[in-house]
VEXVEXGU-752659 format. One record per atom (N, C-alpha, C): residue in one letter; x negated, y negated, z. Coordinates in steps of 0.001 Angstrom, whole numbers, plus 500000, padded with zeros to 6 digits. Layout:
! residues N
AXYZ...
This chain:
! residues 202
M499115501071500107M499982500124500031M499056498735499867N499338497816499049N498770496377499164N497335496768498925A497091497306497871A495686497865497167A495190496301496663T493845496216497175T493453494876497122T492174494674496037A491068495665496035A490054495656495421A489612496930494897I488840496907494107I488372498263493472I486748498245493134A486086499366493170A484705499412493232A484552500701492884F483476500997492074F483021502077491651F481346502690492257D481309503852492562D479670504184493028D479216504634491824R478073505213492074R477010505632491130R477571506809490252Q478475507648490778Q478642508603490272Q480217508541489761G480530507338489562G481928507029488775G483030507116489789Q482804507464490788Q484005507685491910Q484561506210492388M485881506359492281M486818504999492451M486871504756494057Y486653503525494461Y487297503127495746Y488134502144495745V489107502112496609V490299500996496574V490370500526498205S490499499316498383S490799498859499632S492101498479500017S492655498381500966S493868498072501375S494026497283502349R494657495817502111R494565495067503160R495758495093504002H496562496189504026H497839496578504642H497305497315505889D496446498327505641D496100499064506794D494622499076506953G493813497925506472G492623497870506873G491581499232506451A491959499782505447A491359501096505207A490657500963503552V489639501624503359V489197501842502020V489399503417501873Y489895503574500643Y490069504872499937Y489542505344498977R488969506677499035R488359507200497966R489303507989496998V489424507662495749V490275508398494652V489638509057493621A489984510345493660A489406511192492727A490025511214491431P489717511627490068P489949511574489200P491537511921488856N491802512839489639N493232513530489518N494169512767490546G493738511521490863G494722510672491783G494762511119493035T494040511994493788T494034512568495172T493333511357495780M493644511002496892M493141509839497698M492671510741499159T491554509993499648T491069510401501064T490837509182501604T490691509020502852T490299507582503596T488693507762503790Y488095506918503215Y486678506522503414Y486224505928504540A486871505044504915A486712504083506118A487727503163506421E487827503224508226E489274502645508564E488482501380509633G489532500873509958G489224499679510864G488606498351510372M488779498234509124M488380497136508215M489293495775508470G489866495599509405G490640494551509400G491637494383508308I491680493013507851I492453492891506502I491334492978505357A491355494309504936A490511494745504193A490652493874502493T489478493343502085T489832492860500842T488971493240499447G488150492339499465G486905492613498473G485958493591498704I485604494635497857I484527495900498242I483328495363497272A482184496161497411A481160496181496339A480179497039496801F479715497778496127F478372498681496336F476708497952496168D476103498178496882D474701497815496510D473836498840495647R472433498776495433R471608499666494739R471628501217495645N471769500945496688N471422501942497734N472536502769498118Q473888502318497352Q474958502670497632Q475801502693499037N475303501537499596N475802500995501053N477330500411499955L478120500550501167L479524499755500513L479824498554501455Y480170497493500753Y480438496200501754Y481856496003501601V482446495672502636V484132495156502449V484253493966503030G485210493131502783G485232491905503056G486520491750504058D486692491586505397D487764491386506002D488064490010506269R489323489767505358R489339488063505354R489688487070506937S489494488007507686S490006487215509078S488564486698509448G487218487071508851G485931486735509182G484806487616509043T484988488579508635T483805489590508973T483555490443507482I482041490622507222I481611491255505869I481340492708506758F481929493796506480F481387494981506935F480392495691506089K479434496736506450K478368497098505844K478702498768506217I478943499635505241I479400501035505464I478089501658504787G477420502562505313G476437503136505019G476757504394504365R475855505312503597R476113506316502845R476828507677503739D476320507503505074D476673508336506107D478078508039506557Q478555506714506118Q479880506294506727Q479894505643507907Q478831505340508427Q478703504343509741Q478797503031509156V479630502255510123V480086501112509904V479443499988510745F478956499110510050F478270497856511025F479027496492510472V478702495421511218V479229494231510901V477806493798510205F477875493392508935F476979492618508339F476692491209508360A477905490582508039A477592489235508299A479372488494508626T479310487326509218T480625486858509603T480605485188508727L481751485140508175L482086483794507544L483573483156508163E483793482000507458E485005481275508099E486118482437507551P487194482496508280P488348483355507765P489049482487506225S489430483474505629S489921483140504365S491346483037504484V492081482215503405V493543481996503488V494275483165502526S493380483758502034S493945484902500910S493059486383500973A491507485952500462A490988487182500489A489459486954500160Y488479487766500588Y487436487571500133Y487171488307498796H486306487759498235H485891488439496877H484458488792496991L483972489937496491L482509490258496527L481983490649495171A480571490501494972A479873490956493877A478406491140494116M477838491971493859M476387492244494409M475820491407492976G474681490590493436G473994489925492404G472539490575491890P471813490348490834P471004491070490330P469820491391491272Q469530490466492330Q468182490634493355Q468775491328494278G470114491662494353G470361492595495681G470940491862496714D471253490253496349D472015489521497475D473447489766497347L474258489753498313L475981489649498196L476367488373498006F477128488165496927F478035486995496939F479234487440497127V479853485884497932V481152486303498548V482026484618498182T483021484797497670T484234483747497908T485327484119498552G485635483022499409G486989482978499932G487715481955500490P488820481633499432P489297480382499691P489780480003501412T489689478753501545T489935478187502986T490849477195502628T491199476271503603T492123475367503650T491553474171502968S490181474002502732S489470473018502039S489681473191500311S489562471902499912S489662471944498613S488193471905497916F487119471962498845F485803471842498447F485134473270498956D485567474119498382D484962475599498904D483582475873498180S483052476929499139S481805477511498664S481584478888497956V480439479335497441V480155480592496953V478932481094498120H479303481757498563H478071482208499674H477145483228499076R476043483210499595R475042484151499185R474476485038500377I474693486362500576I474333486714501748I472964487638501385D471788487594502124D470731488378501703D470743489665502557P469857490535502050P470043492078502508P469838492116504085Q469421490969504723Q469414491254506172Q470531490495506588G471621490218506135G472748489601506569G472859488216506860T471828487474506517T471787485776506739T472792485158505511V473583484505505928V474499483712505112V473867482322504665H473877482212503131H473207480935502654H474537480471502057K474686479336501607K475405478290500530K474866478395499256F475289479067498443F474821479291497232F475347477777496137F476458477786496433F477124476689495597F478404476005496482R478542475002496561R479795474333497121R480500473183496266G481568472986496077G482391472216495341G483358472931494408L483975473974494680L485182474866493875L486511474716494837G487517474612493953G488822474738494600G489183476135494427R489674476882495344R490421478070495794R489458479015494940P488267479326495102P487825480110494645P487756481820494646Q487897482665493670Q488458484132493905Q487375484883493082G487952485557492451G487087486833491453G485659486112491029L484511487071491025L483505486787490472L482821487771489853A481771487812488997A480983488556488277A479884488082487871F478853488956487539F477710488648487000F477298488573485491D476502487943484699D476225488464483517D474855488911483501S474308489549482697S473021489988482573S471894489152482663N472268487813482536N471219486833482702N471109486261484310G471885486785484830G471945486307486549G472910485118486455N473647484683485490N474688483770485570N475923484312486585L476400483461487408L477823483681488093L478819483117487428Y479966483566487338Y481409483307486820Y482163483625487811V482899482643488182V483970482572489296V485532481852488934A486294482539489007A487615482112489009A488031480984489880A487992479607489652A488141478917490403A488525477445489861S488627476312490537S488785475343489927S487701474209490251L487323473452489114L486171472642489077L486257471463488714S486432470243489283S486920468745489302S488254468754488741G489036469695489337G490364469659489257G491011470441488225K490100471084487422K490436471892486315K490043473427486424R491169474345486272R491341475728486727R490712476893485602G490026477634485871G489580478352484986G488276479398485298I487364479745484400I486186480539484997I485236479567484920V484439479443485960V483370478462486272V482043479238486157K481003478759485368K479881479242485122K478982478646486132I478050479317486840I477008478731487921I475776479271487581T474823478664486952T473283479074486700T472747479711488021P471688480413487747P470864480686489170P470309479616489737E470109478529488916E469669477115489667E470814476384490129G471905476616490292G473017476109490999G473812474938490158K473729475272488694K474352474224487768K475794474743487265A476974474057487592A478086474677487222A478804473769486197G479568474705485495G480432474029484335G481727475054484088L482709474393483416L483976475184483033L483640475937481846E483909477249481623E483459477854480592E484778478399479979V485713478508480800V487315479005479942V488381478466480988A489399477727480468A490268477083481057A491393477703480986G492352477849482168G493348478669482212G493878478480483631H495300478256483559H496074478107484849H496273479573485522G496179479536486604G496661480644487281G495570481907487257L494141481886486831L493380482697486833L492692482881488107V492859484295488441V492151484788489826V491294485759489718G490888486296488640G489733487287488958G489297487444487369L488309488256487486L487449488812485974L486604489729486350A486152490618485126A485315491615485083A484919491906483789F483679491788483577F483097492178482333F483227493617481719A483553493655480461A483894494732479876A482898495218478716P482977496561478258P482079496804477128P482157495783476012G481338495964475175G481252495294473887G481543493821473798R480687493240474830R480636491565474936R482224491101475126S482659491667476313S484011491160476241S484310490919477828V485487490387478363V485683490053479848V487313490471479935I487569490998480955I489133490987481479I489075490161482511L490256489160482177L490802488029482917L492164488178483557A492076487991485123A493536488314485473A494291487191486119T495308486905485816T495953485890486347T497226486169487434T497752485539487921T498937485757488856T499863486662488208E499960486685487295E501149486977486118E500762488305485577A499558488166484731A498824489027483709A497731489457483521V497374490248482878V495681490766482580V495444490761481104H494399489888480917H494102489315479439H492858490039479255H492670490476477943H491289490851477324H490596489636476546L489387489401476529L489036488420475895L487412488475475227S487440488271474031S486034488714473063S485276487501473753W484078487792474216W483361486849474773W481878487362474397N481139486565473891N479611487107473507N478548486939474754I479030487564475747I478412487331477149I478262488863477516Q476812489326477740Q476814490654478270Q476829490871479817G477726491475480381G477755491528481810G476862492470482756L476395492285483711L475987493248484548L476390494703484761P475963495776484429P476586497030484586P477315497059485744L478737497516485673L479418498161486624L479014498595487683L478148499718487482L477695500630488318L476279500339488676P476015500506489856P474524499901490420P473485500943489715E472493500357489449E471317501282488979E470694501931489991
């Protein structure tokens, strides 16, 4: 119930978070579900790192780290989000997090492997889904200077609106230099000459 985020491990196994019961479920190809972790609060965004640790964002203010042995640790704490945390693993092994607050000038956070939180970029309105391209540029569904769409942020922290669109909340790069865009009402496929980072960690 209330499935919120999806991530795949190196073997292609699917994991789904549920903010209804604060759990992460592992879903087999035949649709069979097993509980992978519980007690995640209001579980929203999830992402794997290169070592197959799973990170889970509890929108009430905690990023959990779940080891391959399924032991759970508090990895970092952030300001609570009014909707959800969204997570993406960066090309250098840092975890990037968005989580809209009551501010209209929100940040993208970078959390290093030791769990220290840094502000990577500040100045977005209601930042949500995010993904990296193969050159290390970050794309965020957010508002920039009052315009909603997909914002590109370079590794140096320069931002610009790349795709305009009302109601955009998420994105994922797809094969063939394309992207899947999610709005509050529909899912769209866009041909885009950008190569995304591999979905599965190497």
